[in-house]
C-alpha positions as CSV (number, residue, x, y, z in Angstrom):
1,M,-19.7,-8.3,-11.1
2,F,-17.7,-5.3,-9.9
3,Q,-16.6,-4.5,-13.4
4,K,-20.1,-4.8,-14.8
5,T,-21.7,-2.7,-12.0
6,F,-19.1,0.1,-11.6
7,R,-17.1,0.1,-14.8
8,K,-19.7,-1.0,-17.3
9,V,-17.3,-3.5,-18.9
10,D,-17.0,-7.3,-19.0
11,T,-13.2,-7.6,-18.9
12,L,-11.5,-8.6,-15.7
13,P,-8.2,-6.9,-15.1
14,S,-5.5,-9.2,-13.6
15,T,-4.8,-6.8,-10.8
16,L,-8.4,-6.4,-9.5
17,V,-8.9,-9.8,-7.9
18,P,-5.7,-9.7,-5.7
19,Y,-6.6,-6.1,-4.8
20,L,-10.1,-7.0,-3.6
21,G,-8.5,-9.8,-1.6
22,T,-6.0,-7.5,0.1
23,V,-8.6,-4.8,0.9
24,F,-11.4,-6.9,2.2
25,L,-9.6,-10.0,3.5
26,D,-5.9,-9.5,4.2
27,H,-5.1,-6.3,5.9
28,P,-3.8,-5.1,9.3
29,W,-7.2,-4.9,10.9
30,A,-8.8,-8.0,9.4
31,D,-11.6,-9.3,11.7
32,A,-12.8,-12.9,11.3
33,D,-16.2,-11.9,12.6
34,I,-16.6,-8.9,10.3
35,R,-16.5,-10.0,6.7
36,S,-17.9,-9.0,3.3
37,K,-21.2,-10.5,2.4
38,V,-22.3,-12.5,-0.7
39,L,-25.8,-13.3,-1.8
40,V,-26.0,-16.8,-3.2
41,G,-29.0,-17.7,-5.4
42,A,-31.0,-21.0,-5.5
43,A,-28.7,-22.4,-8.2
44,G,-25.6,-21.8,-6.1
45,K,-24.5,-18.7,-8.1
46,V,-23.3,-15.6,-6.4
47,E,-25.9,-12.9,-7.2
48,G,-24.8,-10.1,-4.9
49,F,-21.9,-8.7,-2.9
50,I,-21.2,-6.0,-0.3
51,G,-17.7,-5.2,0.6
52,V,-17.1,-4.7,4.3
53,F,-13.9,-3.1,5.7
54,P,-13.3,-3.5,9.4
55,M,-11.7,-0.7,11.4
56,R,-10.9,0.1,15.0
57,L,-12.1,3.4,16.5
58,E,-11.7,4.9,19.9
59,W,-14.1,7.0,22.0
60,E,-13.7,8.1,25.6
61,G,-11.1,5.5,26.2
62,R,-13.2,2.7,24.7
63,S,-12.1,0.6,21.8
64,L,-14.8,0.2,19.2
65,R,-15.2,-2.3,16.4
66,A,-16.3,-0.4,13.3
67,A,-17.3,-1.6,9.8
68,F,-17.4,0.3,6.6
69,A,-19.8,-0.9,3.9
70,G,-18.9,-0.1,0.3
71,S,-19.0,-1.5,-3.2
72,M,-22.5,-3.1,-3.0
73,M,-23.6,-4.7,-6.2
74,V,-26.4,-7.1,-7.4
75,E,-26.6,-9.1,-10.6
76,G,-30.0,-9.0,-12.2
77,H,-31.5,-6.5,-9.9
78,E,-34.7,-6.5,-11.8
79,R,-35.2,-10.2,-11.1
80,N,-34.3,-9.8,-7.5
81,P,-35.2,-6.3,-6.3
82,L,-34.8,-7.2,-2.6
83,A,-31.3,-8.5,-3.0
84,G,-29.6,-5.2,-2.1
85,A,-31.8,-4.8,1.0
86,R,-30.9,-8.3,2.1
87,L,-27.2,-7.6,1.8
88,L,-27.6,-4.3,3.8
89,R,-29.5,-6.0,6.6
90,A,-26.9,-8.8,6.8
91,F,-24.2,-6.1,7.1
92,L,-26.0,-4.1,9.8
93,A,-26.7,-7.3,11.8
94,G,-22.9,-7.9,12.2
95,P,-21.1,-7.8,15.6
96,Q,-19.6,-4.3,15.0
97,D,-20.3,-1.5,17.5
98,I,-20.8,1.0,14.7
99,S,-21.7,0.6,11.0
100,L,-20.6,3.3,8.5
101,T,-20.5,4.1,4.8
102,E,-18.9,7.1,3.3
103,T,-19.9,6.5,-0.4
104,A,-23.6,5.6,-0.5
105,N,-25.3,6.5,-3.7
106,A,-29.0,7.5,-4.0
107,V,-30.1,3.8,-4.3
108,T,-28.2,2.8,-1.1
109,L,-29.4,5.9,0.6
110,G,-33.0,4.9,-0.1
111,M,-32.4,1.4,1.5
112,W,-31.0,2.9,4.7
113,Q,-33.9,5.4,4.9
114,K,-36.4,2.5,4.6
115,L,-34.8,1.2,7.8
116,S,-35.3,4.6,9.4
117,L,-31.6,5.4,9.2
118,P,-31.1,9.0,7.9
119,P,-27.9,10.3,6.3
120,D,-25.6,12.5,8.3
121,L,-25.8,15.9,6.6
122,G,-22.5,17.3,7.9
123,Y,-20.4,14.4,6.4
124,S,-22.5,14.2,3.3
125,L,-21.8,17.7,2.1
126,N,-19.6,17.0,-0.9
127,W,-18.0,20.2,-2.2
128,L,-16.5,21.6,-5.4
129,R,-14.3,24.6,-5.9
130,I,-13.6,25.6,-9.6
131,F,-10.5,27.6,-10.5
132,R,-10.6,27.3,-14.3
133,P,-14.3,26.9,-15.5
134,A,-13.5,25.9,-19.2
135,E,-10.9,23.4,-18.3
136,A,-13.1,22.0,-15.5
137,A,-15.9,21.5,-18.1
138,V,-13.6,19.7,-20.4
139,N,-12.5,17.4,-17.5
140,V,-16.1,16.5,-16.8
141,M,-16.7,15.7,-20.5
142,E,-13.6,13.5,-20.5
143,M,-15.2,11.4,-17.8
144,V,-18.0,10.6,-20.2
145,S,-15.9,10.2,-23.3
146,G,-12.1,10.2,-23.7
147,V,-12.5,11.9,-27.1
148,A,-13.2,15.1,-25.2
149,R,-9.5,15.4,-24.4
150,V,-9.0,17.1,-27.8
151,L,-10.8,20.1,-26.3
152,R,-8.2,20.7,-23.7
153,P,-6.3,23.4,-25.6
154,I,-9.6,25.2,-26.2
155,G,-10.5,25.1,-22.6
156,S,-7.1,26.4,-21.5
157,F,-7.3,29.2,-24.1
158,A,-10.8,30.2,-22.9
159,D,-9.7,30.4,-19.3
160,L,-6.6,32.4,-20.2
161,V,-8.7,34.9,-22.2
162,V,-11.1,35.5,-19.3
163,E,-8.3,35.9,-16.9
164,R,-6.4,38.4,-19.1
165,S,-9.5,40.4,-19.9
166,G,-9.9,41.4,-16.3
167,L,-13.3,39.8,-16.0
168,S,-14.4,38.1,-12.9
169,T,-12.1,35.2,-12.1
170,L,-12.4,32.2,-9.9
171,R,-8.7,31.8,-9.4
172,A,-7.7,31.3,-5.7
173,P,-5.7,34.2,-4.3
174,V,-2.4,33.5,-2.5
175,S,-3.0,34.8,1.0
176,P,-0.1,35.9,3.2
177,A,0.4,33.6,6.2
178,R,-1.3,34.8,9.3
179,R,-1.1,32.5,12.3
180,V,0.0,29.4,10.4
181,Q,2.6,28.8,7.7
182,F,1.9,25.8,5.4
183,Q,4.8,24.0,3.7
184,D,5.4,21.0,1.5
185,A,6.0,17.8,3.5
186,T,7.1,14.2,2.9
187,R,4.6,11.4,3.3
188,E,6.2,10.5,6.6
189,E,5.9,14.1,7.9
190,F,2.3,14.1,6.9
191,R,1.7,10.8,8.6
192,D,3.2,12.0,11.9
193,A,1.1,15.2,11.7
194,V,-2.1,13.1,11.3
195,L,-1.1,10.9,14.3
196,T,-0.8,14.0,16.4
197,L,-3.8,16.0,15.1
198,K,-6.3,13.0,15.3
199,D,-6.4,13.2,19.1
200,A,-8.4,16.4,18.9
201,F,-11.4,14.4,17.7
202,P,-13.5,12.5,20.4
203,L,-14.3,9.7,17.9
204,R,-11.2,8.7,15.9
205,P,-9.3,5.7,14.5
206,Q,-6.9,3.8,16.6
207,W,-4.1,4.4,14.2
208,D,-0.4,3.7,14.7
209,R,2.5,4.3,12.3
210,P,2.4,0.8,10.6
211,W,-1.3,0.9,10.0
212,L,-1.4,4.5,8.7
213,D,1.6,3.7,6.5
214,W,-0.5,0.8,5.0
215,L,-3.3,3.2,4.2
216,L,-1.0,5.8,2.7
217,D,0.7,3.1,0.6
218,H,-2.7,2.2,-0.9
219,A,-3.8,5.8,-1.3
220,A,-0.5,6.6,-3.2
221,Q,-1.3,3.9,-5.7
222,K,-4.4,5.8,-7.0
223,R,-3.2,7.5,-10.2
224,N,-6.4,8.6,-12.0
225,F,-6.6,11.7,-9.9
226,G,-2.9,12.6,-10.2
227,E,-0.1,12.7,-7.7
228,V,-0.6,13.3,-4.0
229,A,0.6,16.6,-2.5
230,W,1.3,16.6,1.2
231,R,1.3,19.8,3.3
232,V,1.7,20.6,7.0
233,G,1.0,23.9,8.8
234,L,3.1,25.2,11.7
235,S,2.1,28.1,14.0
236,R,4.4,31.0,14.6
237,N,6.0,29.2,17.6
238,G,6.6,26.1,15.5
239,E,3.7,24.0,16.8
240,L,1.8,21.7,14.5
241,A,-1.6,23.3,13.6
242,G,-2.8,21.5,10.5
243,C,-2.1,19.2,7.6
244,Y,-3.7,18.1,4.3
245,G,-3.2,15.8,1.4
246,Y,-4.8,15.9,-2.0
247,F,-4.6,14.3,-5.4
248,G,-4.0,16.7,-8.3
249,R,-2.9,17.0,-11.9
250,P,-2.8,20.0,-14.3
251,R,-6.1,20.6,-16.0
252,G,-7.8,18.0,-13.8
253,I,-10.2,18.2,-10.9
254,G,-8.2,17.4,-7.8
255,R,-9.6,15.4,-4.9
256,L,-9.0,16.1,-1.2
257,L,-7.9,13.0,0.6
258,Q,-7.6,14.3,4.2
259,A,-7.4,17.6,6.0
260,L,-7.0,18.0,9.8
261,C,-6.5,21.2,11.8
262,A,-7.5,23.2,14.9
263,P,-10.9,24.8,14.3
264,A,-9.4,28.3,14.7
265,V,-7.1,27.9,11.7
266,A,-9.5,26.1,9.3
267,G,-9.8,29.2,7.2
268,E,-6.0,29.4,6.7
269,L,-5.9,25.7,5.8
270,V,-8.7,26.2,3.1
271,D,-6.9,29.2,1.7
272,D,-3.6,27.4,1.4
273,L,-5.3,24.3,0.0
274,F,-7.1,26.2,-2.7
275,A,-4.1,28.4,-3.6
276,H,-1.8,25.4,-3.8
277,A,-4.1,23.4,-6.0
278,D,-4.7,26.4,-8.2
279,Q,-0.9,27.2,-8.5
280,S,-0.3,23.5,-9.3
281,G,-2.6,23.8,-12.4
282,C,-5.7,22.1,-11.2
283,A,-8.9,23.2,-12.9
284,G,-10.8,22.6,-9.7
285,L,-10.8,20.7,-6.4
286,R,-13.4,18.6,-4.7
287,G,-13.8,16.8,-1.5
288,A,-16.1,14.8,0.8
289,G,-17.6,16.1,4.0
290,H,-15.1,17.6,6.5
291,P,-17.5,19.4,8.9
292,W,-14.6,21.3,10.6
293,L,-13.9,22.9,7.2
294,T,-17.5,23.6,6.1
295,P,-18.0,27.2,7.6
296,D,-14.8,28.4,5.8
297,L,-15.6,26.5,2.5
298,L,-19.0,28.3,2.4
299,T,-17.3,31.8,2.3
300,R,-14.8,30.9,-0.5
301,R,-16.9,30.4,-3.6
302,T,-17.4,26.7,-3.0
303,A,-20.4,24.8,-4.3
304,F,-21.9,22.0,-2.3
305,L,-23.6,18.9,-3.9
306,G,-25.2,15.7,-2.8
307,R,-23.3,13.1,-4.9
308,T,-22.5,10.6,-2.2
309,Y,-23.9,10.3,1.3
310,Y,-22.5,9.5,4.7
311,L,-24.6,7.0,6.8
312,A,-24.0,5.7,10.3
313,H,-25.8,3.2,12.5
314,A,-25.1,2.0,16.1
315,R,-27.2,0.2,18.6
316,D,-25.7,2.4,21.3
317,K,-26.9,5.8,20.1
318,A,-24.4,7.7,22.2
319,L,-21.7,6.6,19.6
320,L,-23.5,8.7,17.0
321,Q,-23.3,11.9,19.0
322,P,-19.7,12.8,17.8
323,I,-20.8,12.2,14.2
324,Q,-23.9,14.3,14.5
325,S,-21.9,17.2,16.0
326,G,-19.2,16.9,13.3
327,Q,-16.5,15.9,15.8
328,A,-15.7,12.5,14.5
329,L,-12.7,11.7,12.3
330,I,-14.4,9.2,10.0
331,T,-13.7,10.4,6.4
332,G,-10.8,10.1,3.9
333,L,-8.1,8.0,5.4
334,A,-10.4,7.3,8.2
335,G,-13.1,6.2,5.8
336,E,-13.1,4.7,2.3
337,N,-11.8,7.3,-0.1
338,W,-8.2,6.0,0.1
339,M,-9.3,2.9,-1.7
340,R,-8.4,2.4,-5.4
341,L,-12.0,1.0,-5.9
342,I,-13.1,4.6,-5.7
343,G,-12.2,6.5,-8.8
344,D,-9.1,4.5,-9.9
345,S,-8.7,2.0,-12.8
346,F,-7.0,-1.4,-12.9
347,D,-4.8,-3.0,-15.6
């Protein structure tokens, strides 16, 4: 069902089933009370599924049970148009303190809205920064048909001509370090930076080193977007000020995995992120909503688009205040985008 819904193929890769089991059933924060949901028809056949990933958050010294909903699918939706709504209601009726999804599409968004649950605009602002327009266009065409890869040399040549002609360019300038100096980091250094910087967010995951290592191990397995670059930023007195990690490959459109920083240096993080991705050969870079970066993204030739939507629900409405104010760490590694189910392929 997953392959038919999201990959439009009938073949079942040998690695997909164990991966689904690991992600949804056998992971460090598995919760016997918060499970994925299946819809079983009258004949006993599974007709729908919604993957549910439990997580632990903390807020004002309180430990919260959270659940992320993703990978919702229905077989024969035309015959059973209410199946998706039934799965969603079953998910929201769970024992979790807060229900979240980082990757809702337009159909899922409509289901939440019928329940009077609006999207969170700050975390739904997906963004795209193009460095090489022709190569980026070829990259998009390749997503539709692999045959388009024969156009790569033409795209590279077109971007080179524009750049050398002195016409307006979208290339990201390399800005001199001001208050923060960013540098390449190991995955372990990035992990430790995340564990330190997360405490600036009122609503945040209850991460420790083993759990964050587990997430990073899974994120590093995603290969369709390229290799992961880890960077940390230090202030002039050597204090940690920011960090980010993104997937990237030459001629491809990179994907931001996670970025954390003090608000005062968000502009410097964005400048370094764009310059590093550009110098690494990426045709462009995209990311999900990081509200603490949005003001600086707006002023750096960044386009915003509504491709996926962030949705949150809690019976205690006070839990939603940090999300509505953009002060919650609930995206990227703290959300769903580390999963291979989002954008990766299986053998």
